[in-house]
C-alpha positions as CSV (number, residue, x, y, z in Angstrom):
1,M,0.0,0.0,0.0
2,V,1.4,3.4,-0.9
3,R,2.3,5.9,1.9
4,D,-0.7,8.2,1.3
5,S,-3.1,5.4,1.8
6,A,-1.4,4.4,5.0
7,V,-1.7,8.0,6.3
8,L,-5.4,8.1,5.5
9,L,-6.0,4.8,7.3
10,I,-4.1,5.8,10.4
11,A,-6.3,8.9,10.5
12,A,-9.4,6.7,10.2
13,L,-8.2,4.3,12.8
14,S,-7.3,7.1,15.2
15,F,-10.8,8.7,14.9
16,L,-12.2,5.3,15.8
17,G,-9.7,4.9,18.7
18,L,-8.2,1.9,17.0
19,A,-4.7,3.0,15.9
20,C,-2.2,0.1,16.1
21,S,-0.1,1.6,18.9
22,D,-2.6,3.6,20.9
23,S,-6.2,4.4,21.4
24,G,-7.9,7.8,21.6
25,D,-11.3,9.4,21.7
26,P,-13.0,9.8,18.3
27,A,-12.9,13.3,16.9
28,G,-15.7,15.2,15.2
29,N,-15.9,15.2,11.4
30,A,-16.6,18.6,9.9
31,G,-19.7,18.8,7.8
32,D,-20.8,15.3,8.4
33,G,-23.7,14.2,10.6
34,S,-21.9,11.7,12.9
35,R,-22.5,9.6,16.0
36,D,-20.1,7.3,17.8
37,F,-20.9,3.8,19.2
38,Q,-19.4,1.0,21.2
39,G,-20.7,-2.4,20.6
40,S,-20.2,-5.9,22.1
41,I,-21.5,-9.3,21.1
42,D,-21.4,-12.6,23.1
43,P,-22.2,-15.5,20.7
44,N,-22.3,-18.0,23.5
45,A,-24.8,-16.0,25.6
46,G,-26.8,-15.0,22.5
47,T,-26.6,-11.4,23.5
48,F,-25.5,-8.1,22.0
49,V,-25.2,-4.6,23.3
50,L,-24.9,-1.3,21.2
51,Q,-24.2,1.8,23.3
52,S,-24.3,5.2,21.7
53,I,-22.6,8.5,22.5
54,D,-24.1,11.9,21.5
55,S,-22.0,13.9,19.1
56,T,-22.1,17.5,17.9
57,T,-20.5,18.6,14.6
58,V,-18.2,21.6,14.4
59,D,-21.0,23.7,12.9
60,G,-23.2,23.1,16.0
61,V,-25.6,20.5,14.7
62,R,-26.3,17.9,17.3
63,I,-26.7,14.4,15.9
64,R,-28.7,11.8,17.9
65,V,-29.1,8.4,16.3
66,D,-29.3,4.8,17.7
67,L,-28.0,1.6,16.3
68,I,-30.7,-1.1,16.7
69,G,-29.6,-4.7,16.5
70,S,-31.9,-7.8,16.1
71,N,-32.0,-11.4,15.0
72,L,-28.6,-12.5,16.4
73,E,-27.6,-15.9,14.9
74,V,-24.6,-18.0,15.4
75,D,-23.4,-20.8,13.1
76,P,-20.9,-23.0,14.9
77,D,-19.9,-24.9,11.8
78,S,-18.7,-21.8,9.9
79,S,-17.9,-19.7,13.0
80,I,-20.1,-17.0,11.6
81,V,-21.9,-14.5,13.9
82,A,-24.6,-12.4,12.2
83,L,-27.2,-9.9,13.2
84,D,-29.5,-7.2,11.6
85,V,-28.6,-3.6,12.3
86,S,-30.8,-0.6,11.7
87,I,-30.3,3.1,12.3
88,H,-32.9,5.2,14.2
89,N,-32.8,9.0,14.0
90,A,-33.5,10.1,17.6
91,G,-32.7,13.8,16.9
92,N,-34.4,16.7,15.4
93,S,-32.4,17.1,12.2
94,P,-33.0,15.1,9.0
95,L,-30.1,13.0,7.8
96,Y,-29.3,12.5,4.1
97,A,-27.7,10.0,1.9
98,P,-25.0,8.9,1.5
99,G,-25.1,7.3,5.0
100,E,-22.8,4.6,6.3
101,I,-21.6,2.9,9.5
102,I,-17.8,2.7,9.8
103,I,-16.5,0.1,12.3
104,G,-13.2,-1.1,13.7
105,M,-12.7,-4.3,15.7
106,R,-11.2,-4.3,19.2
107,E,-10.3,-8.0,18.9
108,P,-7.8,-8.1,16.1
109,C,-8.8,-11.3,14.2
110,I,-12.6,-10.9,14.2
111,V,-13.4,-9.9,10.6
112,P,-16.7,-8.4,9.2
113,E,-17.2,-10.6,6.1
114,N,-19.8,-8.6,4.1
115,A,-18.8,-5.0,4.6
116,D,-19.2,-2.8,1.5
117,R,-15.7,-1.4,1.7
118,S,-12.6,-1.9,3.8
119,D,-9.0,-0.6,4.1
120,C,-6.1,-2.0,6.0
121,L,-2.6,-1.0,7.0
122,P,0.3,-3.4,6.4
123,C,0.1,-4.4,10.0
124,A,-3.2,-6.1,9.1
125,M,-1.0,-9.0,7.9
126,I,-0.9,-10.0,11.6
127,C,-4.6,-9.0,12.1
128,G,-6.1,-5.8,13.1
129,C,-5.5,-2.3,11.8
130,C,-8.5,-2.4,9.5
131,V,-11.7,-0.3,9.1
132,Y,-14.9,-1.5,7.5
133,A,-17.9,0.4,6.2
134,F,-21.6,-0.7,5.8
135,D,-23.5,1.5,3.3
136,Y,-27.1,2.4,4.4
137,S,-27.7,4.9,1.5
138,S,-30.3,2.7,-0.1
139,R,-32.1,1.9,3.2
140,L,-33.1,5.5,4.2
141,G,-36.4,5.3,2.3
142,E,-37.4,6.3,-1.2
143,D,-36.5,9.9,-0.6
144,S,-33.0,9.0,0.7
145,I,-33.6,10.9,3.9
146,L,-33.7,9.6,7.5
147,S,-36.2,12.0,9.0
148,P,-36.5,12.6,12.8
149,G,-38.1,9.5,14.4
150,E,-37.6,7.4,11.3
151,T,-35.7,4.0,11.4
152,S,-33.7,2.8,8.4
153,G,-34.0,-0.6,6.8
154,A,-31.7,-3.2,8.3
155,R,-28.4,-4.4,7.1
156,R,-27.2,-7.9,7.9
157,W,-23.7,-7.8,9.5
158,Q,-21.7,-11.0,9.4
159,F,-18.5,-11.6,11.4
160,K,-16.0,-14.4,11.1
161,D,-15.3,-15.3,14.8
162,P,-12.9,-18.2,15.1
163,G,-13.6,-19.9,18.5
164,L,-16.9,-18.0,18.8
165,H,-15.5,-15.7,21.5
166,A,-17.2,-12.6,22.8
167,F,-15.9,-9.5,20.9
168,S,-16.4,-5.7,20.8
169,F,-16.1,-2.9,18.3
170,L,-16.2,0.9,17.9
171,A,-18.3,2.5,15.2
172,R,-19.3,5.8,13.8
173,A,-22.5,6.6,11.9
174,R,-22.0,9.2,9.1
175,F,-24.6,11.1,7.1
176,G,-24.9,14.2,4.9
177,L,-26.4,17.2,6.7
178,G,-28.0,18.3,3.4
179,P,-29.4,16.7,0.3
180,D,-26.4,17.5,-1.9
181,R,-23.4,15.9,-0.2
182,P,-20.8,15.3,-2.9
183,R,-20.7,11.7,-4.0
184,I,-20.1,9.4,-7.0
185,E,-22.8,6.8,-7.6
186,G,-23.9,4.5,-10.3
187,T,-25.0,1.0,-11.2
188,V,-23.2,-2.1,-12.4
189,F,-25.6,-3.6,-15.0
190,A,-26.0,-6.4,-17.5
191,D,-26.0,-4.6,-20.9
192,K,-28.3,-6.9,-22.9
193,N,-28.0,-5.0,-26.1
194,A,-24.3,-4.1,-25.6
195,N,-24.9,-0.5,-26.5
196,G,-23.0,1.0,-23.5
197,H,-26.1,2.6,-21.9
198,F,-28.2,1.6,-18.8
199,D,-31.5,1.2,-20.6
200,D,-35.0,0.5,-19.2
201,G,-35.4,-3.3,-18.6
202,E,-31.7,-3.9,-18.0
203,A,-31.0,-5.3,-14.5
204,G,-28.2,-4.3,-12.1
205,F,-26.1,-7.1,-10.6
206,G,-23.8,-7.3,-7.6
207,G,-21.1,-9.6,-6.3
208,G,-18.2,-7.8,-7.8
209,H,-16.3,-4.8,-6.5
210,I,-15.0,-1.3,-7.6
211,E,-11.5,-0.2,-7.0
212,V,-11.3,3.6,-6.3
213,N,-8.5,6.1,-6.5
214,G,-8.7,9.8,-6.1
215,P,-8.1,12.8,-3.8
216,M,-8.2,11.5,-0.2
217,I,-9.0,8.0,-1.5
218,N,-6.3,5.6,-2.5
219,S,-6.9,1.9,-3.5
220,V,-10.2,1.6,-1.6
221,T,-12.3,-1.4,-2.5
222,I,-16.1,-0.9,-2.7
223,Q,-18.2,-4.1,-2.7
224,V,-21.2,-3.9,-5.2
225,P,-24.5,-4.7,-3.5
226,G,-26.9,-7.3,-5.0
227,D,-28.9,-4.7,-7.0
228,G,-25.7,-3.3,-8.6
229,H,-26.2,0.2,-7.2
230,Y,-23.3,1.7,-5.3
231,V,-22.5,5.1,-3.6
232,I,-19.0,6.5,-2.9
233,P,-19.0,9.6,-0.6
234,V,-16.2,12.1,-1.6
235,T,-14.6,14.9,0.4
236,A,-12.5,16.7,-2.1
237,P,-12.7,17.9,-5.7
238,G,-10.4,16.4,-8.3
239,L,-9.9,13.4,-10.6
240,Y,-11.2,10.0,-9.5
241,S,-10.5,6.6,-11.2
242,L,-12.9,3.7,-10.8
243,L,-12.2,0.2,-12.0
244,A,-15.2,-2.2,-11.9
245,V,-14.4,-5.9,-11.5
246,P,-17.4,-8.2,-12.1
247,P,-18.0,-11.3,-10.0
248,P,-16.3,-14.5,-11.1
249,T,-18.3,-16.0,-14.0
250,F,-18.2,-19.1,-16.1
251,A,-19.4,-17.3,-19.2
252,A,-17.4,-14.8,-21.3
253,V,-17.9,-11.3,-19.9
254,H,-16.7,-8.0,-21.5
255,P,-17.2,-4.4,-20.6
256,T,-19.4,-2.2,-22.8
257,T,-18.7,1.1,-21.0
258,P,-15.3,2.8,-20.2
259,N,-13.5,0.7,-17.6
260,P,-11.6,2.2,-15.8
261,L,-13.8,5.2,-15.7
262,Q,-12.3,8.7,-15.0
263,V,-14.5,11.2,-13.2
264,L,-13.5,14.8,-12.7
265,L,-15.5,16.4,-9.9
266,P,-15.6,20.2,-9.4
267,D,-15.8,21.4,-5.8
268,G,-19.1,20.5,-4.1
269,E,-20.6,18.6,-7.0
270,S,-21.6,15.0,-7.5
271,Y,-21.5,12.5,-10.4
272,L,-24.6,10.3,-10.4
273,H,-24.2,8.2,-13.5
274,A,-20.9,6.3,-13.0
275,D,-22.5,3.2,-14.6
276,F,-20.6,0.1,-15.6
277,G,-22.1,-2.2,-18.3
278,F,-21.1,-5.8,-18.9
279,A,-22.3,-8.1,-21.7
280,N,-22.8,-11.7,-20.6
281,D,-23.0,-13.2,-24.1
282,V,-19.9,-14.5,-25.8
283,P,-18.2,-11.7,-27.8
284,P,-17.5,-12.2,-31.5
285,P,-14.0,-13.6,-32.4
286,G,-11.3,-11.0,-32.1
287,D,-13.0,-8.9,-29.4
288,V,-10.9,-8.2,-26.3
289,Q,-12.0,-9.4,-22.9
290,L,-10.6,-8.3,-19.5
291,V,-8.7,-10.8,-17.5
292,G,-10.7,-11.6,-14.3
293,F,-9.6,-12.4,-10.7
294,W,-10.7,-15.8,-9.3
295,E,-11.2,-15.3,-5.5
296,E,-12.6,-18.8,-4.8
297,P,-10.5,-22.0,-4.3
298,P,-8.6,-22.7,-7.5
299,D,-10.0,-26.2,-7.9
300,S,-13.5,-24.7,-8.1
301,L,-12.7,-23.0,-11.4
302,P,-14.2,-24.9,-14.4
303,Q,-11.5,-26.2,-16.6
304,D,-12.9,-28.6,-19.2
305,S,-10.5,-30.1,-21.8
306,Y,-9.3,-28.0,-24.7
307,R,-6.2,-28.1,-27.0
308,L,-3.8,-25.1,-26.9
309,I,-2.7,-24.3,-30.5
310,D,-0.9,-21.0,-29.9
311,V,-0.4,-18.4,-27.2
312,H,1.5,-15.1,-27.6
313,L,1.5,-11.6,-26.3
314,E,0.7,-8.4,-28.3
315,G,1.5,-5.5,-26.0
316,T,-0.7,-6.2,-23.0
317,I,-3.1,-8.4,-24.9
318,L,-2.7,-12.2,-24.4
319,V,-3.8,-13.9,-27.6
320,I,-4.9,-17.6,-27.2
321,H,-5.8,-19.9,-30.0
322,V,-7.6,-23.1,-28.9
323,G,-9.4,-26.1,-30.2
324,F,-12.2,-27.8,-28.4
325,S,-15.2,-30.2,-28.7
326,G,-18.8,-29.0,-28.4
327,C,-22.1,-28.5,-30.0
328,S,-21.2,-25.0,-31.3
329,P,-18.2,-22.6,-31.5
330,D,-19.6,-20.4,-28.7
331,G,-17.8,-22.2,-25.9
332,P,-17.6,-20.1,-22.7
333,F,-13.9,-19.3,-22.2
334,A,-12.6,-16.8,-19.7
335,L,-9.1,-15.9,-18.4
336,F,-8.5,-15.6,-14.6
337,M,-5.6,-14.7,-12.4
338,L,-5.3,-17.1,-9.4
339,D,-4.0,-16.8,-5.8
340,G,-2.8,-13.2,-5.8
341,F,0.8,-12.1,-6.8
342,I,3.7,-14.5,-6.4
343,E,6.5,-12.9,-4.4
344,T,9.4,-13.5,-6.8
345,N,11.7,-11.1,-8.6
346,P,10.0,-9.9,-10.8
347,V,6.6,-10.5,-9.2
348,G,4.7,-13.3,-10.8
349,A,1.0,-13.8,-11.6
350,K,-0.5,-17.2,-12.4
351,V,-3.3,-17.2,-15.0
352,V,-5.4,-20.0,-16.4
353,L,-8.0,-20.3,-19.1
354,S,-11.4,-21.4,-17.8
355,F,-13.7,-23.5,-20.1
356,D,-17.1,-24.7,-18.9
357,S,-18.4,-26.9,-21.7
358,P,-22.2,-26.6,-21.9
359,N,-22.5,-30.0,-23.5
360,P,-19.4,-32.2,-23.3
361,T,-21.1,-35.1,-25.1
362,C,-21.0,-33.3,-28.4
363,T,-18.0,-34.4,-30.6
364,A,-17.9,-31.6,-33.1
365,Y,-14.5,-29.9,-33.2
366,W,-14.1,-26.1,-33.2
367,E,-11.2,-23.7,-33.2
368,R,-11.3,-20.1,-31.8
369,T,-8.9,-17.3,-31.0
370,F,-9.4,-15.2,-27.8
371,R,-7.8,-11.9,-26.9
372,F,-7.5,-11.0,-23.2
373,D,-6.5,-7.6,-21.9
374,L,-4.0,-8.0,-19.0
375,N,-4.2,-4.3,-17.9
376,P,-6.3,-5.2,-14.8
377,I,-3.3,-7.2,-13.5
378,L,-1.0,-4.1,-14.0
379,L,-3.5,-1.9,-12.2
380,R,-3.7,-4.3,-9.2
381,F,0.1,-4.5,-9.2
382,V,0.5,-0.7,-8.8
383,R,-2.2,-0.5,-6.2
384,T,-0.7,-3.4,-4.2
385,Y,2.9,-2.3,-4.3
386,G,2.6,1.5,-4.8
387,H,5.1,1.7,-7.8
388,G,5.6,0.5,-11.3
389,G,7.6,-2.6,-12.3
390,Q,7.5,-5.8,-14.3
391,V,5.1,-8.7,-13.8
392,V,5.8,-12.2,-15.1
393,V,2.5,-13.7,-16.3
394,H,2.6,-17.5,-15.9
395,F,-0.1,-18.9,-18.3
396,V,-0.7,-22.5,-17.3
397,D,-2.5,-24.4,-20.1
398,H,-4.9,-27.4,-19.7
399,E,-2.0,-29.9,-19.8
400,G,-0.1,-28.1,-17.1
401,H,2.5,-26.5,-19.4
402,V,3.7,-23.0,-18.3
403,H,4.1,-20.2,-20.8
404,D,5.8,-17.0,-19.4
405,F,5.2,-13.5,-20.6
406,V,6.5,-10.2,-19.2
407,I,4.3,-7.1,-18.9
408,E,5.3,-3.8,-17.2
409,A,3.3,-1.5,-14.9
410,V,4.2,2.2,-15.0
411,T,3.1,4.3,-12.1
412,G,0.4,6.8,-13.2
413,K,-0.4,4.8,-16.3
């Protein structure tokens, strides 16, 4: 992680009282409606406690909200502790979207599994030093306002709790104090007609994430909710870069909108149409697809039999010519990077070609050439290590043969 990102996270941890080396009282956040909380959960006793502390912003607005927990459940087999959490506006001022709850864990290796975004310092390699955010913007009602006396819709919080021990956390609720708090928002959608526009009748989909860089935001990951709609609060004008990564898929998926997307925000303004379209059909031969990132166990990736005829690199485009059996030439092929970066010199990245034959009993033989853009690997490299450099791409074919190709990441590219 680059130094700027580390500084920002230290500041966030400090305001939560969770800095790695000390603990302090949370500080006010200018211009944001905020309220601080302390929470504790005891899975064995089936109880939870959420205690709130009044907060007043620097401009004199007193914020009074309560966190309301319910439906505590414990799964001993998976060590998952889950509960529903709503936000009640107990004050006299309306609170506006975007709204979120930011939490930090007092017990270092208890991890929220379904937060919408997270950021960690390098010390997180030995647990702790992370903050997590749950977005409530879509749960404030149709008007996106939490009025006095109103309770938001609930979010399900899930914690990985090895040993099912009691644990506690600190949290802060943050809202806009007016209806026009600057933000970037949009929808990740299935572009059925592949025209690059979010049309009526096209559905949003979640499961993936968005990697964000910009003023006061550096390599932050935003999880995309199930409906595909996301909101990113921003605190400074300037240029923002958003890279949408769809969920792992067996079918060929390619973007139909700019990705990464560059958004230039003037001071105090929002951008509300940062949409990302993906076409789920197989693209015509010669079209370029983005390499994906397989986050599940490697042996769960479909890898039906195919014959590698040729593989070579054209710039950052990996060109793969294969032969395969099937009922049609539209076999669903996709390229994925597995297991994160390999700590060699230069750094390595293992990639494999996924093929999930829709009807393996067909004996007709087909040949196709696929083109995969490796730039997402370079973007992840820069955001992981904070500088440019070479990456050795180890392409492993169906027979286990390794084909090495060198690509280079340039900082600021």
